[in-house]
N, C-alpha and C positions, 0 to 999 in steps of 0.2 A: 474578375477571373471568369473565363468561359466555362460552361458546364462540362466540356470535355476534359478540362484540366483538373477538375475537382475529384477528390477521392470519393468513390461511390459510397452512399450512406450505409449500404449493407455490408461494408467491409470494415474490419477492425484493424486499425494501424498499430503495429507492434514495433517497439524499439528494443533490439537485442543488444545488451551491453556485455562484452566479454573482454578477456585479456588479449586475445590474438585473433587474427583474421580467419584462421582455419576453423576455430570453434564457432565464430560468428557465422561463417558460411554454412557450417554443418547445421546449426539451429535454424538458419534462414531456409535451408533446403527442406528441413523437417516440415515447414509450413507449405512449401511450394509443391511437394509431391502429393498430388491427389487430394489436396485440401483447399477448398475455395473459401473466400470470405476474409482473407487477410492481405494486408500490405505490410511488408517488413523492411525496416532499415536497421543498420548495425552501427555500433560505436565500439571501438576497441582502443586499448591502451591503458594508461594509468588513471586513477580516480580523478586526479587534478585535471588532466586533459579532457576526460569525459564530462566532468562537471562544467567545464568551460564551454562545451558544445551542446549541453542539454537544451538550452533555450531555443535552439534552431530546429528542434524536433518536437512537434506537437503530437505525440503518440497518444493513443487511447490507453494502452497498457505497456509497461516496461518490464522486460525480463532481464534481471541483473545477476550476473555471476558474482558469487562472494569473493572469488579470487581474481584480482586484476594484476597488472604489471608491477604495481608497487606494494603488493602484499597479499597474503591469503585471506584477509578479511577487509580489504580495501573497498569492496563492493558496498559495504554498509554505509560508507561516506556518500556514495552515489545515491543509495536508497534514501538516506536522510534528506539529501538535497532535492531529489525528485519529489518527495512528499512535501517538504517545507516550501519550496519555491514554485513548483509547477502543479502540485496536486495530482500528479499522475499515479494511478493505482499501479502497484508494482508486485512482481513475483520474484522471490529470491531463489536463485539456483544454488543449491548447496551440494557439497561433495558427499556428505553423509548426514545421517540423522543424529547429530549430537545435541543433547538437550539445551546446552547453553546457546548454541548458535541458532537453534530454532526459536527460542524465546527472544534472543536479541533481534532476530529478523522481524518478528511480529511486533516487538516493542518499538522498533525503529520505523515502523510504518508499512511493512509488507502486508499485502492482502492474501498472500499465498506463499507456500514454499514447495519447491519442486526439486527432486533429487536426480543427480546424474545417473543413478542406477535404474531410474524409471524409464519406461519406454517413451521414445520421442512421440509416438502416436498419441499419447495422452496429454502432451504438452498443449496441443490446440484446445483440448477440453478445459484444461486449467486456465488458459487465457480467456476463453469464452465465459467461464464461470466468474472470474475476477472482473471482467468487463461488465457483467450483469450485476455487479455489486455484492457477489458472494465471497465468502472466505474459502480458499482451497487449502485443505489440511487433511492429513490422514488421521485415522483413529488414534494412532500413537501420538501424533502432534496435538490433537485435541486433548488427550489425556495430560500431556505436558502443560497445556494452557490451563486446564482445570486445576491441576496441582499448584500452579503458580497463583491462581485465584485464591486458593485457600490460605495462602501466606500473605495476601494483601490486607493491610489494616483497613477496617471500615472507613469509608470516606465521610468526613464531617463537612457538611455544606453550610456551616454557620460560623460566624466570627465569634470571638471570645465574649462579645456582648450579646450574643444570641441572634444577631441580625444575619440574614441569609448571605452566604459568601458570593453566590452567583446571582446575577439579575434574572428577572423573569425570562427575558429573551435568551440569555445564556442557557438557562435551564431547558428552554424549548430546543435549542440547538443540541444540547447533550442528549436529549431523548431521541431526536431524529438521527443523530450519529449512531446511537445505540441500536436503532432500527435498521442500520446498514445503508442509509441513504448517502449519496455522494453530495459534495458541496453544491453542485449545480442543482440537484433536486431539492436540497434544503432551501436554497435561495428562491426557487420557484414557489415552494410552499409558503415561505415567510414573506414573499414579495419584496425581496431586497436584492442587491447586486451580489454576484458570487464572491467578489473580493471582500465584501462585508462579512460573509460567513467565514472566510479565512481569518479575518481579524478577530471575530468572535472566538473561534477555536484557539487562536494563539493566546488570547487573554484567559480563556478557560484553562489551558495547559499551565499557564503561569500561576493562576490562582490555586489550582489543585496540585501543583508540583509534579505533573506528569509530562510525557514527551511524545506520546503517539496516540493515534485513534484506537488502537487495540487496547491500550491501558484505559482509555476513556470508556470503551465499551465494557471492559471487565469491571471497572469501578461502577458504572451505571447498573450493570447486572447485579453487582454486590449490593448496591443500595436498594434495588427492587426486592432482593431476597430478605434484607433486613426490615423492609417495610411491610412484609407479608406475615 
């Protein structure tokens, strides 16, 4: 591929997932007007249709509306698929700050939540933060996550016979995930392929009975608290 056809390295590619073209274009224009550093594509329709097309979009960050054509919470299905199959960091666009939906968004892999009541000007800041590996959440959202953490049972990393549940390498991966690193960065540190990290994380989820990186981070922080 010639250099002229490549996306500039200083640009963040954003995939906007919405129920309809009008909303998609509105969000796309929010990046276009006076904001440099982004390339934006849109996907609209039902969760099933969008999931079928995700593989053809290698975005740096996905912005996913919770409501799609097949239901008010159909976006969660897309969020789960984007996390599990593509490892794309995602922002969940929520109608309002309802505790259950905020927790579900983070539990299912969102790296940030953004509300339709917020100014579109701050959406680009949200995308940049998530692209840099940060979590985008309001003080209220953080409070919800902390309250959820207090109700999580302490994680026991040992089998019934006292042997460690996780291997040494899996424990390394847990600590690096808890430090906010992306799969690509973890792979570089551990000198393995990125797909190996995805496999490690999948096995860790299965062993610990969790389903998202947010839960893994919360568990890791809980373990740190119990060890001090």
